[in-house]
C-alpha positions in Angstrom: 72.0 -10.0 22.5 72.5 -9.6 19.2 70.9 -6.2 17.6 69.4 -6.6 14.4 71.4 -4.2 12.0 71.1 -4.3 8.0 73.8 -3.9 5.5 72.7 -1.0 3.5 75.5 -1.0 1.4 75.1 -1.0 -2.8 71.5 -0.3 -2.3 70.9 2.4 -4.8 67.8 4.3 -3.4 67.1 6.8 -0.7 68.7 5.8 2.8 65.1 5.6 4.1 63.6 3.4 1.5 66.7 1.4 1.7 65.8 0.8 5.3 62.5 0.2 4.7 63.3 -2.4 2.0 65.8 -4.2 4.6 63.3 -4.2 7.0 60.7 -5.6 4.7 63.2 -8.2 3.5 64.0 -9.3 6.9 60.4 -9.9 8.2 59.9 -11.9 5.0 63.0 -14.2 5.6 62.2 -14.5 9.2 65.4 -12.9 10.4 63.0 -10.6 12.0 60.5 -12.8 13.7 57.0 -11.7 14.6 56.7 -9.9 18.2 60.7 -9.0 17.9 61.4 -5.6 18.9 63.2 -3.6 16.4 66.6 -1.5 17.7 65.5 2.0 19.0 65.9 4.7 16.2 68.9 6.2 17.7 70.9 3.1 18.0 70.2 2.3 14.5 71.1 5.8 13.2 74.1 5.6 14.9 75.2 2.0 13.5 74.4 2.9 9.6 75.8 6.6 10.3 72.5 8.4 9.0 70.5 10.8 10.8 68.1 10.1 13.3 65.1 11.7 11.2 66.1 9.4 8.1 65.4 6.6 10.6 62.2 7.9 12.0 60.9 8.5 8.5 62.0 5.0 7.8 60.0 3.7 10.8 57.1 5.1 9.9 57.0 4.0 6.3 57.2 0.5 7.7 54.6 0.9 9.8 52.4 2.0 7.0 53.4 -1.0 4.8 52.5 -3.3 7.6 55.8 -4.7 8.3 56.0 -3.1 11.8 53.7 -1.5 14.5 54.5 1.0 16.8 53.8 1.1 20.6 53.9 4.0 22.4 56.3 4.2 25.1 57.8 0.5 24.2 58.9 0.8 20.9 58.5 -1.0 17.3 57.9 -4.4 16.8 57.1 -6.9 13.9 53.9 -7.4 13.3 52.2 -10.8 14.0 50.6 -12.7 11.0 46.8 -13.1 10.8 45.6 -16.7 11.7 42.4 -17.4 10.0 39.9 -19.6 11.5 36.6 -21.0 11.0 33.6 -18.5 10.4 33.3 -15.1 8.9 33.7 -13.3 12.4 36.8 -14.9 13.4 38.4 -14.1 9.8 37.2 -10.4 10.2 39.1 -10.5 13.5 43.1 -9.9 14.0 44.6 -13.1 16.1 48.3 -12.5 17.5 50.2 -14.5 19.8 49.4 -12.1 22.5 45.6 -12.5 21.6 45.7 -8.6 20.9 47.3 -5.9 18.6 49.2 -3.3 19.9 49.9 0.6 19.3 47.4 3.2 18.5 44.0 2.2 18.1 42.4 3.7 14.8 38.8 4.9 15.2 39.4 7.7 12.2 39.0 6.0 8.9 35.3 4.6 7.5 36.5 1.3 5.9 34.7 -2.4 6.4 37.5 -5.0 7.0 39.4 -7.2 4.9 37.4 -10.4 6.0 37.4 -13.3 4.1 37.5 -11.6 0.9 41.3 -13.1 1.1 40.0 -16.6 0.3 37.8 -15.8 -2.2 40.4 -13.5 -3.9 42.7 -16.7 -4.3 40.1 -18.7 -5.5 39.3 -16.1 -8.2 43.2 -15.7 -9.3 43.6 -19.5 -9.2 40.7 -19.6 -11.7 42.2 -17.2 -13.6 45.2 -18.6 -13.9 43.9 -21.7 -15.4 42.1 -19.6 -18.4 43.1 -18.2 -21.6 43.0 -15.0 -22.9 44.1 -13.2 -19.7 46.1 -10.6 -21.9 43.0 -8.8 -22.5 43.1 -8.0 -18.8 46.5 -5.9 -19.2 45.7 -4.0 -22.4 44.9 -0.5 -22.6 41.1 0.3 -24.0 40.8 4.2 -23.8 37.3 5.2 -23.8 35.6 2.3 -22.6 35.7 -0.7 -20.4 34.3 -4.1 -20.8 30.5 -4.2 -21.3 30.8 -7.2 -19.2 31.9 -5.2 -16.2 29.4 -2.5 -16.7 26.7 -4.9 -17.0 27.5 -6.6 -13.5 27.5 -3.0 -12.1 24.3 -2.4 -13.3 23.1 -5.9 -12.0 24.7 -5.1 -8.3 22.8 -1.6 -8.3 19.8 -3.3 -9.2 19.5 -5.1 -6.1 19.0 -1.8 -4.4 16.2 -0.7 -6.4 17.6 1.6 -9.2 16.4 -0.1 -12.6 19.1 0.1 -15.5 16.4 1.0 -17.8 17.4 4.1 -20.0 20.6 4.5 -18.1 24.2 3.6 -18.5 27.2 2.3 -15.9 30.5 4.0 -16.2 33.2 2.3 -14.2 35.6 4.1 -11.9 38.6 3.4 -9.9 36.4 3.6 -6.6 33.8 5.7 -5.5 35.8 8.9 -4.8 37.5 9.1 -8.2 34.0 8.4 -9.5 32.6 11.3 -7.5 35.9 13.6 -9.0 34.9 12.5 -12.3 31.5 13.4 -11.9 32.7 17.1 -10.7 35.0 17.4 -13.7 32.3 16.3 -16.0 29.4 18.4 -14.7 31.3 21.5 -13.3 33.3 24.4 -14.6 35.4 26.8 -12.3 33.7 29.6 -10.4 30.3 27.6 -10.3 28.4 26.5 -7.2 27.6 23.3 -5.8 25.4 22.2 -3.0 26.3 19.9 -0.2 25.2 19.1 3.3 26.6 21.1 5.8 28.7 18.3 7.3 30.0 16.2 4.4 32.6 13.6 2.9 35.7 16.0 3.4 37.5 14.8 0.2 34.6 16.6 -1.6 35.3 19.8 -0.2 39.2 19.3 -1.3 38.1 18.3 -4.7 35.7 21.3 -5.3 38.6 23.5 -4.0 41.2 22.4 -6.7 38.3 22.4 -9.2 37.6 26.0 -8.6 34.2 25.4 -7.3 32.1 27.6 -4.5 30.7 25.4 -2.2 27.3 26.1 -0.2 26.0 24.2 2.7 22.8 23.0 3.2 21.5 22.7 6.9 20.7 19.5 8.2 17.9 17.6 10.7 18.2 14.0 11.7 17.1 12.8 8.3 20.2 15.2 6.5 19.2 17.7 4.3 16.4 20.2 5.0 13.9 20.9 2.1 13.7 24.4 3.2 17.7 25.0 3.1 17.7 23.5 -0.3 14.8 25.5 -1.8 16.5 28.7 -0.4 20.0 27.7 -1.4 18.8 26.9 -5.0 16.9 30.4 -5.3 19.8 32.6 -3.7 22.6 30.9 -5.7 21.1 29.5 -9.0 23.1 26.3 -8.3 22.8 23.4 -10.6 24.6 20.3 -8.9 23.8 19.1 -5.8 25.9 16.5 -4.1 24.3 14.5 -1.4 24.5 11.1 0.6 21.0 9.9 1.7 21.9 6.6 3.3 24.4 6.4 6.0 25.5 9.8 5.6 28.9 10.5 6.5 29.5 11.5 8.9 26.2 12.0 10.8 25.0 8.3 9.8 22.0 9.7 8.9 19.2 8.2 6.3 16.8 10.0 4.7 12.9 8.6 4.8 11.0 8.1 1.6 9.0 11.3 2.2 12.2 13.6 2.5 13.7 11.8 -0.8 10.5 12.6 -2.6 10.7 16.1 -1.5 14.4 16.7 -2.3 13.4 14.9 -5.7 10.6 17.5 -6.2 12.7 20.7 -5.6 15.7 19.1 -7.9 13.0 18.9 -10.5 11.4 22.3 -9.9 15.1 23.8 -9.8 16.5 22.0 -12.7 19.2 20.6 -10.5 21.6 17.9 -11.5 22.4 15.3 -8.4 25.2 13.5 -7.6 24.0 10.9 -5.2 26.9 8.7 -3.2 25.6 5.8 -2.1 28.6 4.2 -1.1 27.3 2.6 2.2 24.1 1.6 0.6 24.8 -2.0 0.8 25.3 -2.3 4.5 21.7 -1.4 5.7 19.1 -4.6 5.7 16.3 -2.3 5.5 16.6 1.0 3.4 14.8 3.3 1.0 15.1 3.3 -2.6 18.0 5.4 -4.3 17.3 9.0 -4.6 18.2 8.4 -8.4 15.0 6.1 -8.8 12.9 9.1 -7.9 14.9 11.4 -10.0 16.7 9.3 -12.8 16.9 11.8 -15.6 19.0 14.0 -13.5 20.8 11.8 -11.0 24.6 10.3 -11.4 24.5 7.6 -8.8 27.9 6.5 -7.5 28.3 2.8 -5.8 31.3 1.1 -4.7 33.0 -2.2 -3.8 35.3 -0.9 -1.4 32.6 -0.2 1.2 30.6 -3.4 0.9 32.8 -6.1 0.0 36.7 -5.2 0.9 38.6 -1.7 1.1 41.0 -2.6 -1.5 39.2 -3.7 -4.3 38.9 -0.3 -6.0 36.1 -0.4 -8.2 33.4 2.2 -8.4 29.9 2.2 -10.6 28.3 5.3 -12.1 24.8 4.9 -13.0 24.0 7.7 -14.9 21.2 8.8 -17.2 22.5 8.7 -21.2 22.9 12.4 -21.5 26.0 12.5 -19.1 27.4 9.4 -20.6 29.9 10.8 -22.9 31.2 13.6 -20.5 31.6 10.9 -17.9 33.3 8.8 -19.8 35.7 11.9 -20.9 36.2 12.4 -17.4 37.1 9.3 -16.1 39.9 9.0 -19.5 41.0 12.2 -18.3 41.7 11.6 -14.4 42.8 7.9 -15.1 42.7 6.8 -18.5 41.0 3.6 -17.1 40.0 1.7 -14.2 42.4 -1.4 -13.8 40.3 -4.3 -15.6 41.6 -6.7 -13.3 40.3 -5.2 -10.7 36.9 -4.8 -12.7 37.0 -8.4 -13.9 37.2 -9.8 -9.9 34.1 -7.6 -8.8 32.3 -9.1 -12.0 32.9 -12.6 -11.0 32.2 -11.9 -7.3 29.2 -10.3 -8.4 28.0 -12.9 -11.0 28.6 -16.1 -8.5 27.4 -14.8 -5.5 30.5 -14.1 -3.5 29.5 -10.4 -3.1 26.5 -11.2 -1.7 28.1 -13.3 0.8 31.0 -10.9 1.6 28.6 -7.8 2.0 26.2 -10.2 4.3 29.7 -10.9 6.4 30.4 -7.1 6.7 27.2 -6.2 7.6 27.0 -9.2 10.5 30.5 -7.6 11.8 29.0 -4.0 11.5 26.2 -5.2 13.7 28.5 -6.9 16.2 30.6 -3.6 16.7 27.4 -1.5 17.0 26.3 -3.5 19.7 29.7 -3.2 21.6 29.5 0.4 20.7 25.9 0.8 22.2 27.2 -1.0 25.5 29.9 1.3 26.1 28.6 4.3 24.9 25.2 3.7 26.8 24.0 7.2 28.2 25.7 9.0 26.0 24.0 10.8 22.7 24.7 9.2 19.5 23.5 8.5 16.3 24.6 5.1 14.6 22.8 2.8 11.9 22.5 -1.0 13.4 24.7 -2.2 10.2 26.8 1.0 9.6 30.6 1.1 10.3 30.5 4.5 11.8 28.8 6.4 14.7 28.0 10.2 15.6 28.8 11.0 19.0 27.8 14.6 20.6 29.8 16.5 22.8 28.9 18.7 25.6 28.7 22.2 24.2 31.5 23.5 26.2 33.8 20.9 24.6 35.4 21.5 21.3 35.8 18.8 18.5 39.2 19.4 17.9 40.0 19.7 21.3 38.2 16.2 22.0 40.0 14.8 18.9 43.1 15.6 20.6 42.4 14.4 23.9 41.5 11.2 22.3 45.0 11.1 20.6 46.7 11.7 23.6 44.8 8.6 25.2 46.1 6.7 21.9 42.9 6.7 20.0 42.5 8.4 16.4 38.9 10.0 15.4 37.8 12.7 13.5 36.3 15.8 15.1 33.2 17.6 13.1 35.6 20.5 12.1 36.9 18.0 9.2 33.4 17.7 7.7 32.1 21.0 8.0 31.8 23.2 5.1 32.5 26.1 7.5 34.7 24.5 10.2 34.4 27.5 12.8 30.6 26.6 12.8 31.2 22.6 13.5 28.9 21.5 16.2 30.1 19.8 19.2 30.6 16.3 17.9 33.1 13.4 16.8 32.9 10.7 14.2 34.2 7.1 15.4 34.6 4.4 12.7 34.5 0.8 13.8 35.5 -1.1 11.0 39.4 0.0 10.3 40.8 -1.9 13.6 41.0 -5.6 12.7 39.8 -7.3 16.1 36.5 -6.1 18.4 38.7 -6.2 21.3 40.7 -3.4 20.0 37.6 -1.4 18.9 36.2 -1.9 22.4 39.3 -0.9 24.2 39.1 2.3 21.8 35.6 3.2 22.9 36.2 2.5 26.4 38.9 5.2 26.5 36.7 7.5 24.7 33.8 7.0 26.9 36.4 7.6 30.0 37.1 11.0 28.4 33.6 12.2 29.3 34.8 11.8 33.0 37.6 14.2 32.4 37.7 17.6 34.4 35.7 19.9 32.2 38.0 22.8 32.7 41.1 21.2 30.7 42.0 23.7 28.2 41.7 21.4 25.4 38.1 20.9 25.8 37.2 24.6 25.8 35.4 26.0 22.8 
């Protein structure tokens, strides 16, 4: 049997990247076929005369780019192509010749599935190719994006109950960039921001890099406790609150109307600006109106296409009171110059022609199917989830540490995130873990991952990794 080995002679880059490109070219040309095993790393290092660490780095990058996948104890294999079948559920699932994927199961990333957006994208790009004036989508327009793109974002947000009257929409390169731009616009180093005691981890990193002090707010089943918000405002003099009222990450909590009204009242009493992160807000079939609708004069509202339509569609919308508009536009320009017009054009067309609504419904249906699987497998265990959300919050027995449980899950081939990853004070993180159901392309792999997690509860309680 001939062992595949590329010829790297004449390639200009670092050896590991040369090997990655050679793998990609061989996969694309069919020289390496779907399901074929790559040579062991030591073998190819010997044949090419390069270090083992270089090969290891190249294989890892090839896995990240999606050329191949690794299977613990078996090796590295060329990935199977997706075969799309009729119906949204089938389109959302990964189907290979063996009927299932392989390698580590990833329940750590809170993303929806690409779904049938691939077909929608093909149609939209085909339509664009037949039109004139595409050069405008490749032009640099500092300081302002297309008014049509902003109007589409405003219309998309209005479907959730936030009026566009008296507000502006500023585009960003996804919601995470939008949050960063808002922090950049509204804060100065040394100032204090308030967040949920368990919160979106990148916000904590952003705050550190911007020199901001972060104070946690105590939480209950509906999110932040009003009494904690009132006390922290009085004690700290903070003037900005970052909050996720719907499908909060990581806890999956959603505020009720009375809680939202109380938070809005306290924000007004303490003259507190609000940064409302509603990236998952398009998934629930029933939800309260945004917090921004109760405090429109002080709330910057963040929405996104990547969590509701398709993860690679990096378009964020910041609905803002007019008094913050100039500062937000300046922050977006400073941090990314401008969002990509082509991305914004695709999102705009999908919103206007109904594609966005259809894709969002498909994501909702898939989330509901996966949550049903989770309820069956995790029956008898304490967890919080929304019927159409892509994540759940699983409580552990108090004698087990979240970091230890995370490590044990990894040893069983499942990636998850423990509560310490989201805590303002990690040493006070509760015994819980977040499980995400959307990253894996097949329901079968999600079920397998959940079964392994459930099985860990049967492990001996005195295992060292479990002890706090």
